[in-house]
C-alpha positions as CSV (number, residue, x, y, z in Angstrom):
1,M,6.3,28.5,12.4
2,S,5.1,28.3,16.0
3,S,2.9,26.1,18.2
4,R,0.9,29.0,19.6
5,T,-2.0,28.4,17.2
6,I,-2.8,25.1,18.9
7,P,-3.2,25.0,22.7
8,R,-0.9,22.6,24.6
9,F,0.9,21.7,21.4
10,S,4.7,21.3,21.5
11,G,5.4,20.7,17.8
12,F,5.4,23.0,14.8
13,V,2.5,24.6,13.1
14,I,2.8,25.8,9.5
15,E,0.3,28.3,8.2
16,P,-0.3,29.5,4.6
17,D,1.9,32.6,5.0
18,D,4.8,30.7,6.4
19,A,8.0,29.8,4.5
20,G,7.9,26.2,3.6
21,Y,4.1,25.9,3.4
22,D,4.0,24.9,-0.2
23,A,6.6,22.2,0.3
24,A,4.8,21.0,3.4
25,R,1.4,20.6,1.8
26,A,2.8,18.8,-1.3
27,I,2.1,15.0,-1.4
28,W,3.3,12.2,-3.6
29,N,0.5,12.3,-6.1
30,A,0.8,15.6,-7.9
31,M,-2.8,15.5,-9.1
32,H,-3.9,16.8,-5.6
33,D,-3.0,20.5,-5.0
34,R,-4.8,21.4,-1.8
35,R,-4.4,24.3,0.7
36,P,-5.0,23.4,4.3
37,A,-5.6,26.1,6.9
38,L,-3.0,24.6,9.2
39,I,-0.3,21.9,9.0
40,A,0.5,20.6,12.5
41,R,3.7,18.6,13.0
42,P,3.4,16.8,16.4
43,R,6.4,15.5,18.4
44,T,4.4,13.3,20.7
45,A,1.1,11.4,20.9
46,Q,0.0,14.2,23.3
47,D,0.6,16.7,20.5
48,V,-1.6,14.6,18.2
49,A,-4.4,14.7,20.8
50,A,-4.0,18.5,21.1
51,A,-4.3,18.9,17.3
52,I,-7.4,16.7,17.2
53,R,-9.1,18.7,20.0
54,H,-8.2,22.0,18.3
55,A,-9.6,20.8,15.0
56,R,-12.8,19.7,16.6
57,A,-13.2,23.0,18.5
58,S,-12.5,24.9,15.3
59,N,-14.7,22.7,13.1
60,L,-11.7,21.8,10.8
61,L,-11.6,18.7,8.6
62,I,-8.7,16.5,9.6
63,A,-6.3,14.9,7.2
64,V,-3.6,12.6,8.5
65,R,-0.2,12.4,6.7
66,G,2.5,9.8,7.1
67,G,4.3,9.2,3.8
68,G,1.8,11.2,1.8
69,H,1.1,8.3,-0.6
70,S,-2.7,8.3,-0.4
71,M,-3.7,7.7,-4.1
72,P,-6.9,9.9,-3.8
73,G,-5.0,12.6,-1.9
74,H,-6.4,11.9,1.6
75,S,-3.1,13.0,3.1
76,V,-4.0,16.7,2.6
77,C,-7.2,18.8,2.5
78,D,-8.5,22.2,1.6
79,D,-9.2,24.6,4.5
80,G,-8.7,22.0,7.2
81,I,-5.8,20.8,9.3
82,V,-3.1,18.3,8.3
83,I,-1.7,16.3,11.1
84,D,1.7,15.6,9.7
85,L,3.3,12.7,11.5
86,R,6.7,12.8,9.8
87,A,8.5,13.7,13.0
88,L,7.2,10.5,14.6
89,N,9.4,8.3,12.6
90,R,11.6,6.6,15.2
91,V,12.1,2.8,14.6
92,T,13.6,0.7,17.4
93,V,14.4,-3.0,17.0
94,D,14.7,-5.7,19.7
95,P,16.7,-8.3,17.7
96,Q,16.7,-10.9,20.5
97,N,12.9,-11.0,20.6
98,K,12.4,-10.1,16.9
99,K,10.3,-7.1,17.6
100,A,10.1,-3.5,16.3
101,T,8.5,-0.4,17.5
102,V,7.6,1.9,14.6
103,G,6.5,5.5,14.8
104,G,3.3,6.5,13.0
105,G,5.3,8.7,10.6
106,A,8.0,6.3,9.7
107,L,8.5,5.4,6.0
108,L,9.1,1.8,4.8
109,G,12.7,2.7,4.2
110,D,13.2,3.7,7.8
111,V,11.8,0.3,8.9
112,D,13.8,-1.7,6.4
113,R,17.1,0.0,7.3
114,A,16.6,-0.5,11.0
115,T,15.4,-4.1,10.8
116,Q,18.0,-5.2,8.2
117,E,20.8,-4.2,10.5
118,H,19.8,-7.4,12.3
119,G,18.9,-9.6,9.3
120,L,15.2,-9.1,10.1
121,V,12.2,-7.9,8.0
122,L,8.7,-6.6,8.4
123,P,6.5,-7.8,5.5
124,A,5.3,-4.6,4.0
125,G,5.2,-2.6,0.7
126,V,7.7,-2.3,-2.1
127,V,8.4,1.5,-2.4
128,S,10.7,2.8,0.4
129,H,9.1,6.3,0.6
130,T,5.7,4.9,1.3
131,G,4.4,5.6,4.8
132,A,4.4,2.5,7.1
133,G,1.3,3.6,8.9
134,G,-1.2,4.0,6.0
135,L,0.1,0.9,4.4
136,T,-0.4,-1.1,7.6
137,L,-3.9,0.1,8.3
138,G,-5.1,-0.9,4.9
139,G,-3.7,-4.4,5.2
140,G,-0.2,-4.2,3.8
141,V,0.5,-6.2,0.6
142,G,4.1,-6.6,-0.5
143,R,6.8,-9.0,-1.6
144,M,6.9,-11.0,1.6
145,M,3.2,-11.6,2.1
146,R,2.9,-15.1,0.8
147,R,5.6,-16.2,3.2
148,F,4.9,-14.1,6.3
149,G,1.4,-12.7,5.7
150,L,0.2,-9.2,5.3
151,T,1.7,-6.4,7.3
152,I,-1.3,-6.5,9.7
153,D,-0.5,-10.2,10.4
154,S,2.7,-9.1,12.1
155,L,1.1,-6.3,14.1
156,E,1.0,-7.0,17.8
157,A,-0.2,-3.7,19.3
158,A,-0.8,0.0,18.4
159,E,-0.9,3.3,20.2
160,V,-4.0,5.2,19.0
161,V,-5.2,8.7,19.6
162,T,-9.0,8.7,19.2
163,A,-11.5,11.3,18.1
164,D,-11.9,12.6,21.7
165,G,-8.2,13.0,22.2
166,E,-7.7,9.9,24.3
167,I,-4.5,7.9,23.9
168,L,-5.2,4.2,23.9
169,R,-3.2,1.0,23.5
170,A,-4.9,-1.5,21.2
171,S,-3.8,-5.1,21.3
172,P,-5.4,-8.6,21.6
173,H,-5.9,-7.8,25.4
174,H,-6.6,-4.1,25.4
175,H,-9.4,-2.7,23.3
176,P,-9.5,-5.9,21.1
177,D,-12.3,-4.6,19.0
178,L,-10.2,-1.6,18.0
179,F,-7.2,-3.8,17.4
180,W,-9.3,-5.9,15.1
181,A,-10.6,-2.9,13.2
182,L,-7.1,-1.3,12.8
183,R,-6.0,-4.3,10.8
184,G,-7.6,-3.6,7.5
185,G,-10.1,-0.8,8.4
186,G,-7.9,2.1,7.3
187,G,-7.6,5.4,9.1
188,N,-11.2,5.4,10.3
189,F,-10.7,4.9,14.0
190,G,-8.0,7.4,15.1
191,V,-4.4,8.4,14.5
192,V,-1.9,5.6,15.1
193,T,1.2,7.1,16.6
194,E,3.1,3.9,17.2
195,F,3.0,0.3,16.0
196,E,4.5,-2.8,17.6
197,F,5.4,-5.5,15.1
198,A,6.8,-9.0,15.1
199,L,9.8,-9.5,12.8
200,H,11.0,-12.3,10.6
201,E,14.5,-13.5,9.6
202,L,15.5,-12.6,6.0
203,S,18.3,-10.7,4.4
204,E,18.3,-11.5,0.7
205,L,16.1,-12.7,-2.1
206,L,16.7,-14.7,-5.3
207,V,15.0,-12.8,-8.1
208,L,14.3,-13.7,-11.7
209,A,13.4,-10.7,-13.8
210,T,12.1,-11.2,-17.3
211,F,10.8,-9.3,-20.3
212,H,8.7,-10.6,-23.2
213,P,7.2,-8.6,-26.0
214,L,3.4,-8.2,-25.8
215,E,2.7,-10.9,-28.3
216,E,4.3,-13.5,-25.9
217,A,2.6,-12.1,-22.8
218,R,-0.2,-14.8,-22.7
219,Q,2.2,-17.6,-22.3
220,V,3.9,-15.8,-19.4
221,I,0.6,-15.1,-17.6
222,E,-0.6,-18.6,-18.1
223,R,2.7,-20.0,-16.8
224,G,2.4,-17.8,-13.7
225,R,-1.2,-18.8,-13.3
226,R,-0.3,-22.5,-13.3
227,E,2.6,-22.0,-10.9
228,M,0.6,-20.2,-8.3
229,A,-2.5,-22.3,-8.7
230,D,-0.5,-25.4,-7.7
231,P,-1.6,-26.4,-4.2
232,A,2.1,-27.3,-3.6
233,A,3.3,-23.8,-4.6
234,P,5.8,-22.9,-1.8
235,D,5.2,-19.8,0.3
236,E,8.7,-18.7,-0.6
237,L,7.7,-18.1,-4.2
238,L,6.0,-14.9,-5.4
239,W,5.0,-14.2,-9.0
240,T,4.3,-10.6,-10.2
241,S,3.8,-9.6,-13.8
242,F,3.5,-6.1,-15.2
243,L,1.9,-5.4,-18.6
244,R,3.8,-2.2,-19.4
245,R,6.5,-0.7,-21.6
246,A,10.0,-2.0,-21.0
247,T,12.0,0.1,-18.6
248,D,15.7,1.1,-18.9
249,T,17.3,-1.4,-16.5
250,P,20.9,-2.8,-16.6
251,W,19.7,-6.1,-18.0
252,M,17.4,-4.7,-20.7
253,P,18.8,-4.4,-24.2
254,R,18.6,-0.8,-25.5
255,E,16.5,-1.8,-28.5
256,L,13.7,-3.2,-26.2
257,V,13.4,-0.1,-24.0
258,G,10.0,1.4,-24.4
259,R,8.5,-1.6,-26.2
260,H,5.1,-2.8,-25.1
261,G,5.3,-6.1,-23.3
262,I,5.3,-8.0,-20.0
263,M,7.9,-7.6,-17.3
264,S,7.8,-10.2,-14.5
265,L,9.5,-10.6,-11.2
266,V,9.6,-14.1,-9.8
267,E,11.0,-13.9,-6.3
268,W,12.2,-16.6,-4.0
269,S,12.7,-15.9,-0.2
270,G,13.9,-19.3,1.0
271,E,17.1,-21.3,0.7
272,V,18.9,-20.4,-2.5
273,E,19.6,-23.8,-3.9
274,P,16.0,-25.0,-4.3
275,G,14.9,-21.6,-5.4
276,A,17.6,-21.5,-8.1
277,A,16.4,-24.8,-9.5
278,A,12.8,-23.6,-9.6
279,L,13.5,-20.2,-11.1
280,S,16.0,-21.6,-13.6
281,K,13.3,-24.0,-14.8
282,I,10.8,-21.1,-15.2
283,R,13.3,-19.1,-17.2
284,E,14.2,-22.0,-19.5
285,E,10.5,-22.6,-20.2
286,L,9.6,-19.0,-20.8
287,K,12.6,-18.1,-23.0
288,P,12.4,-14.4,-22.3
289,A,13.7,-11.7,-24.7
290,A,15.7,-10.3,-21.8
291,S,16.2,-11.6,-18.2
292,D,18.4,-11.6,-15.2
293,M,18.6,-13.9,-12.2
294,S,20.6,-13.0,-9.1
295,V,20.7,-13.0,-5.4
296,V,19.7,-9.5,-4.3
297,P,20.0,-7.9,-0.8
298,F,16.5,-7.3,0.5
299,L,17.3,-3.7,1.3
300,F,18.3,-3.1,-2.3
301,M,15.2,-4.9,-3.7
302,Q,13.0,-2.6,-1.6
303,T,14.3,0.5,-3.4
304,I,14.5,-0.6,-7.0
305,T,11.3,1.3,-8.0
306,D,11.8,4.4,-5.9
307,D,13.0,6.6,-8.7
308,L,10.5,5.2,-11.2
309,F,7.7,6.1,-8.8
310,A,9.2,9.3,-7.4
311,H,7.3,12.2,-5.8
312,G,5.7,14.6,-8.1
313,L,4.1,12.2,-10.6
314,R,0.4,12.2,-11.4
315,T,-1.5,8.9,-10.6
316,Y,-4.9,7.5,-10.9
317,I,-5.7,4.0,-9.9
318,K,-8.3,1.2,-10.2
319,A,-7.8,-2.3,-8.8
320,G,-9.7,-5.5,-7.8
321,F,-9.2,-9.0,-6.7
322,A,-9.5,-12.1,-8.8
323,G,-10.1,-15.7,-7.9
324,D,-8.3,-16.9,-11.1
325,L,-6.8,-15.4,-14.2
326,H,-9.6,-16.5,-16.5
327,D,-9.0,-16.6,-20.3
328,G,-11.4,-13.7,-20.7
329,L,-9.6,-11.6,-18.2
330,I,-6.2,-12.3,-19.9
331,D,-7.7,-11.4,-23.3
332,T,-9.1,-8.1,-21.8
333,L,-5.8,-7.1,-20.1
334,L,-3.7,-7.8,-23.2
335,D,-6.0,-5.7,-25.4
336,R,-5.9,-2.8,-22.9
337,A,-2.1,-3.1,-22.5
338,A,-1.6,-2.6,-26.2
339,L,-3.1,0.9,-25.7
340,L,-0.6,2.0,-23.0
341,R,0.9,5.4,-23.8
342,S,2.7,6.5,-20.6
343,P,6.0,4.7,-20.0
344,I,5.0,4.4,-16.3
345,S,1.4,3.2,-16.5
346,Q,0.9,-0.5,-16.2
347,V,-1.4,-3.4,-15.3
348,E,0.0,-5.4,-12.4
349,L,-0.9,-9.0,-11.7
350,L,0.2,-9.9,-8.2
351,A,-0.1,-13.4,-6.8
352,L,-1.7,-13.8,-3.3
353,G,-2.4,-16.9,-1.3
354,G,0.2,-18.6,0.9
355,A,0.3,-17.3,4.4
356,I,-2.4,-14.7,3.7
357,A,-5.0,-17.4,3.1
358,R,-4.2,-19.4,6.2
359,I,-5.3,-16.6,8.6
360,D,-8.8,-17.0,9.8
361,Q,-11.3,-14.8,7.8
362,D,-12.6,-13.2,11.0
363,A,-9.2,-12.6,12.7
364,T,-8.8,-9.1,11.1
365,A,-10.8,-6.6,9.3
366,F,-9.1,-7.5,6.0
367,P,-11.9,-9.5,4.2
368,F,-10.3,-10.8,1.0
369,R,-7.9,-13.5,2.2
370,Q,-9.1,-16.2,-0.3
371,A,-8.5,-14.1,-3.4
372,R,-5.7,-15.5,-5.6
373,W,-4.6,-12.4,-7.5
374,L,-4.7,-8.7,-7.1
375,I,-5.2,-6.9,-10.4
376,N,-3.8,-3.4,-10.0
377,I,-4.3,-0.7,-12.7
378,P,-2.3,2.4,-11.9
379,A,-2.1,5.0,-14.6
380,T,1.0,7.2,-13.8
381,W,2.3,10.1,-15.9
382,R,4.1,13.4,-15.6
383,D,2.3,16.0,-17.7
384,A,-1.0,17.5,-16.6
385,D,-2.0,17.7,-20.3
386,D,-2.2,13.9,-20.3
387,D,-4.7,13.7,-17.4
388,E,-7.8,13.0,-19.4
389,H,-6.2,10.3,-21.6
390,E,-4.5,8.4,-18.7
391,I,-7.5,8.5,-16.4
392,A,-9.8,7.3,-19.2
393,W,-7.4,4.4,-20.0
394,A,-7.4,3.2,-16.4
395,R,-11.2,3.5,-16.1
396,A,-11.9,1.7,-19.3
397,T,-9.4,-1.0,-18.4
398,Y,-11.0,-1.6,-15.1
399,A,-14.5,-1.6,-16.6
400,A,-13.5,-4.2,-19.1
401,A,-11.8,-6.4,-16.5
402,K,-14.5,-6.0,-13.8
403,P,-16.8,-8.9,-15.0
404,Y,-13.9,-11.3,-14.3
405,L,-13.0,-9.9,-10.9
406,S,-14.3,-11.2,-7.5
407,E,-16.0,-9.0,-5.0
408,G,-14.1,-6.2,-3.3
409,Q,-11.2,-3.8,-3.6
410,Y,-7.9,-3.3,-1.7
411,V,-8.2,-0.2,0.4
412,N,-4.8,1.1,-0.4
413,F,-5.4,0.8,-4.2
414,M,-8.6,2.8,-4.3
415,G,-9.4,6.2,-5.8
416,S,-12.1,8.6,-4.5
417,D,-14.6,7.9,-7.3
418,E,-15.7,4.3,-6.5
419,D,-19.4,3.4,-6.8
420,D,-19.7,2.2,-3.2
421,T,-16.4,2.9,-1.4
422,A,-17.2,1.2,2.0
423,A,-18.8,-1.9,0.6
424,G,-16.0,-2.4,-1.9
425,A,-13.2,-1.8,0.5
426,Y,-14.5,-3.8,3.5
427,G,-16.8,-6.4,2.1
428,R,-18.2,-8.8,4.7
429,T,-16.6,-6.9,7.6
430,I,-18.4,-3.6,7.0
431,E,-21.2,-4.0,9.6
432,R,-18.7,-5.0,12.4
433,L,-16.5,-2.1,11.4
434,Q,-19.4,0.3,11.6
435,Q,-20.1,-0.9,15.2
436,V,-16.4,-0.3,16.2
437,K,-16.5,3.1,14.5
438,A,-19.6,4.1,16.5
439,V,-17.6,3.4,19.7
440,Y,-14.4,5.2,18.9
441,D,-15.5,7.9,16.4
442,P,-19.2,8.3,16.6
443,G,-19.1,11.8,15.1
444,N,-17.1,10.5,12.1
445,V,-14.3,12.9,12.8
446,F,-11.9,10.8,10.8
447,R,-13.8,10.7,7.5
448,L,-11.1,11.7,5.0
449,N,-10.4,8.1,4.0
450,Q,-12.3,5.2,2.5
451,N,-14.9,6.1,5.0
452,I,-16.8,3.8,7.4
453,T,-20.0,5.5,8.6
454,P,-20.7,4.9,12.4
455,A,-23.4,2.4,13.0
456,A,-25.6,5.0,14.9
457,S,-25.6,7.1,11.7
458,V,-26.6,4.4,9.4
459,A,-30.2,4.8,8.0
């Protein structure tokens, strides 16, 4: 390893013949086995600029890696250069002003540990080894979004290295067009080396976890549908249900493990007493086959699925938004859930609304603020021999559900085989995003993503 391959680069460069190359090129989704010509690990934003200039001079495709969780494998490429941001993972917290500065290569776990030292949170994702950068640029859904908004709604500024190697600060007052586009436009506009976030007070959650066999799943979904459709539903309440096979958890009876059914997490992020009353009522009405209700430290809650979705699994995903959980959609999802074979594959029904919907539609590039549910269909498995079956299940499930879904798809839950990637990912904001792209990346240097074509190149 040396930095001599890239002029004016102070970090490490890993080449195919170097020790550690195979480990360095591996990403979370084991379906993608790609061999880049170079892996550059910058120490500074200036290093990132040097790597971009070298890639352009050498005509190398650029992949940007943070946590390496890109579902379609955009974190790595064949024959190009991977700009691996993992060394840029510093997180500093200003507890008095409730602010955090987060390096572009930080993981959610890095952020959670640093902020929870002060009883603060950044609303973000739910798997701690996810990269904070990629999650943020796509919007950032997670367990705190109904109360505090998407991750982008807490973003106050960003340091960005553009396609020409310029280092810019994007904020409401500096390059506001770029700042708007970064909040939901994905990695299309440059490499973000630093984020500045507002933080929120929170240290624990009240969580009701339940399991019902599949024949009782309809009543669970309909109960969640009614709860979250109520105009008075508090922001502190989040309902997520998973059509899947029961997992081996401390509260799950052994005889239920592996059985097809519905697992739900009903989470309360406010004062415990009113939350306990609300969640106890839900549990009493649902009468689950297995359940647990407890106050859980936020930091623990953020890691409960880390092992289940560990590195090295194979994943294929389809997803979409829904304005409501129509009866036909419920019928379809229950039929498809009965066909689940992998113990990790699932259909996730994630409630939206709350603080998300109160942000003005034009405030950020995230265009789907009025959707009520996110329907996520991730097929996940371990053995390559199961690829064909699991991918076919996910595709068929999405095709059956699509007539009931509203327009658009969540950038971070998209594969690489969508019919119209840009239109699906960015909806009504696509034309404005194309204009911003034309300013900051007219040559479409950053194209290994859910790509936005620069306006000048649009026919």
